[in-house]
Phi, psi and omega in degrees: 000140179259173185285159180259117180263129166258136184220134190278137181291116180228327182258167176300327179300313183297318179300309178298330177283330181294315188284325186273350185306314179306338183283333178270332176298314191253011177317132180083346175271116185286356176259354179279135182245113179284148184288164173289134181302314185301322178299310179295329175302305180307317176310319187268354183259115188291350178280339185246353180230108188294334174306324184292346183256014184271338183164182182311147170210163177203153174239148177225152177239142171257136178238145161232117179061034178086357184243141190289131187235352184188158177210162183197140171240132178231154183195170176218156178253101179297320180301315189288319178304311181293319177301319185257016176045055180222170173229087185240141175235178182221164177228158187203162177056032183278120178217150171208168168293172184279071177215107186311320184295335169287309176302333180278330181287330173288000000 
């Protein structure tokens, strides 16, 4: 088993891999309903998703043997944290192959 590499999503190519990962994860699952690609692009775009303007955020991909095997988005709402005097973040779009080591790496 090779190492898992975590990479922050920065480029358009990274973003495409991030968006398209579920198609490989759920291939053959008759109950999976894919999201609209345009909706996913809007979700990742701070000009179209106001939540991304509330504080720091980042998206990550996990790779094994050069292939994406997991993804994760993380962020925080600075204004809410300041108002409530706390340091809380959240995660979203977490999906991996069925391998705990990928989930742990993310």
